[in-house]
Every structure is written in structure tokens, then in C-alpha cells.
N, C-alpha and C positions, 0 to 999 in steps of 0.2 A: 572765737563767739560767745557773748556776754548773756548769761543767764538769769534771769532773775527768777529769785525764788519766793512767790507770799505764804504769807499763812493764810488762811478762811477768816471771815470776822466771826461775829457772839452770837453764839448760841443761848438760847435759857438754861443746856448745862454748863459751860461757860463760866457763864453769870454768876447760880448759882454753888460750884464750882463742884459739879460730882462729874464721877467717870466719866471719860465718852473712848465711844472708839467706833467703830462702822454705826452703829444707831444713824439712821439719816435722821436727825435734829436741822432742821431748818433758820438761815436766821431770823434772830431776832430784829426790831424794827434798827433798831443802834447799829445792830452787824450791819443790817443794810444799806445805813447810814454810812458806817464803815468798808461796804462794799463802795460804792460810787466814788469816795475818797481815793482807794487806791487804785480807778476808772479812771476818774479828775490828773490820778495825775501821770498817767502813760495814756493822754489823749495824745500827744504829739509826740511822743518818741517808739522809735519804729519794731515794732515785732513779725516776725515769719512765721512767724505757730505760738499757739498756748497748747504746753496740755493740766489738765486738772485728774485731782480725783476724781469718780464719776460722781462721791458720794454728792447731795446737790446745795451743800454752806460751802463745796470749793466750786460747783460748776456754777454759783447764781457770782463768784466771781470774777471765773473765767472770763463772765459775760459780759459782765463790767469792764473787765479790761480791753473785748476786741472790743465792744461800743460798736458807730456802728459803721464798724470798715473793714467787717466780712475776713478778718481774721484767722484762719479755723484750728476750729479746738480740738483737742486727740484728747477722749477719756481714754485713763490710764489706769490698770487694777493692782500694780505695782504701785501706786501710787495712795491707794489709800489708805486710812489710817492703820496702827495697832491692832491686831482684835483685843481687845482686853478684856475679853473675859465674865466671866463674875458680879465684876466690879465697873459695869455698867453700866452708867445710874443715882453710884453710890457717893455718899458724903465719903471724906477721905477717916472721919468716928466710923464710920460703922465699916471700911475697911478694914481700918483695927481692931475692930472688935471682930471681924467676919472671917479676917484674911493676914491674923499676927505673924505667922510666922511665917508665910510671904514675902510681907514687905519686909522684914528681918534679911529674907536675904536681897532683896530685890536691893533694899538699901547699901546694901557692900559691896565691897571692891568687883565682886562677879555677877553681879544682879541683872551687870544685862545678857546672862545666859540665862538667868530665870524668865520664864513664862509668867504670861499671867495668869492667874486661874480658870483655866480654862478658854487659854488664849492664845498670842505671839509673845513672846522673846524679841529681846532687841539683837537678838544673832537671826532672828525669825526678818524680820523689819530690812538691815541690812543688806541680805541677800537678795532680795529683789527690790532695795532700791538701786544696791548698788548695778545692776542686771537692765535695771532703767539707764544709769548713767554711763553703761556702752555704749549701749542702744543710742542715745541722745548724740553720741557726741561723734557718729559718722551718722549722723544726717544732713550735715553742711550747712544745719542754718548760720545766719549772723545775729543774732537778737533772741530770743523769745524768752515768754516766761513760765514759770511749771507753780503750781497751784496745788498746795496738799497742808499737809496733815501736825502736829508740834512734832510729834514723834517719825514721823517720816522728813520732816525738813534738817532737824537737825540731824540728821542722817546721815543722807543727801551734798552738808554741806559740812561733816565730816569728814565725811570718804575724800573730795575735793580738796579741801585739806591736809590731806593727809593723815589724819587722823583717826586707830581703830573705831570700831562700835562704843568700845567701851568710855569711849569719852564723851558720848553724849549730854551726859550735860556741863561738857563745858558752857555750852554753849544755851541760849535763850529764844526764842521767837515769838515773840506778841503778837496778839491776833493783827491779822490782818497789818504784821509786819510785810519788809522790804529787805531781803539779804543779797546783795548783787557782785557776782564775782565776772569775773574775763575767763577765758579759755581759747590757749593757743600755742600750737606747737610741740602738746605737752606738757605745757604751765600754764597752774591754774594764780588770779591773784584776784585777791580782796579790794571790793572796792567799798563794799558797807554787807555788816550782817544786824538783820534785829534797825531795822531806821522806817521808823514811827513816825518822822516830818511835818509828812501831809494825815495824818489823825488828830495833832493839834487842838487841832479848832473843833473838833467834836465834844460835844458832852451828853457821859450817859441819860 
């Protein structure tokens, strides 16, 4: 099975450097063009199914992926972004001012165990992401797309690469990027990580 992991496009919160978790921010005009570029990239790529976070910024990309082909889109709560609690909508400067103790722990070697103030930890994300991967492996698909968010996508890739959740900082997934893996007989082969070639012609 080939799995394409796609991050959503730009929102105003991404553009302005604000913390973004479960707030249902729509795509900006530029984010909508990113979504269209993702759709164009996959226009001739066979897909059995598309799995998406239920948040609008992901479902917009999922619809662009599906195009007019009638590919089923399944909204999955396991793919929703990490609950960032009180840091939602804050600049990094405001986080440093209000949550200095948390940021010190978050930046340390055990940061994956530390919950966001009033929210989730990376371990919480890992638990639901791992459950999703187990379910996906049993579906019998040949080729699927999974549209999700920054932290969730990084954890999904870490797990497939045999890395624990503590390694989430080792990977980067940019807005509207595509990471591709092949899963066959329990073996995972990486085809690409954070591929943004389809976005090069776009100007914000």
C-alpha cells in the first residue's frame, strides 16, 4: 500500500505565526491555491480512499485531492491536530511570557511527555495516531491519501519509520507538503519526506 501524507495549506494563523490546534481556521486565499496545487499534482494518481482530519483546513485539501473522481473521503477524529490548549492563537513571544515553565520542559528531552497548558501532549497524539495506522493497515487499500496537521503527520511518519514519539522534532512537514511511504508485508519504504515541488510556482 502506498500512503501519501499531506499537510493542510496556509491559514491566517500559520501566516501570522500564531499557535494553532483545534480551532477551525479556514484556508487563506494562498492556502486555497496550495490546496489546488496538491489536487493538480494528484489528478492522475490512483487513490482508493482519502482520510482526513475533520477540520475545514484539511477537508478543503481532501476535496481538492478527490477532484471530480468520486473518491470517498473519510473524516477521522484521530487525525485532528494536537489540542494546544491555552497556547491557541498566541505568538511565540506571548507563549514565552505566559508559559515560560512549560516551554522550558517542552524544549527538553522529555518534551513529548509534557501536555500543552490545558491541552494534549505528544504522547496523547501518538496514542490516537498509532491506533489510526493499525486500522489503516487492515483496510486492504492499494493507494491512499491521509490529510492532517503538523504534529499528527510527524508522529505518523515517526511511527512508520520505527521511531518513537520523542523523535517528532527530527522531521519537518511544511504546509501543503506531501510525504510518501510504501507499506508492504510489514516493511516500510520511504519515497519522499516533505516534498513541496508542486508548490514552487506559487507566490504568496
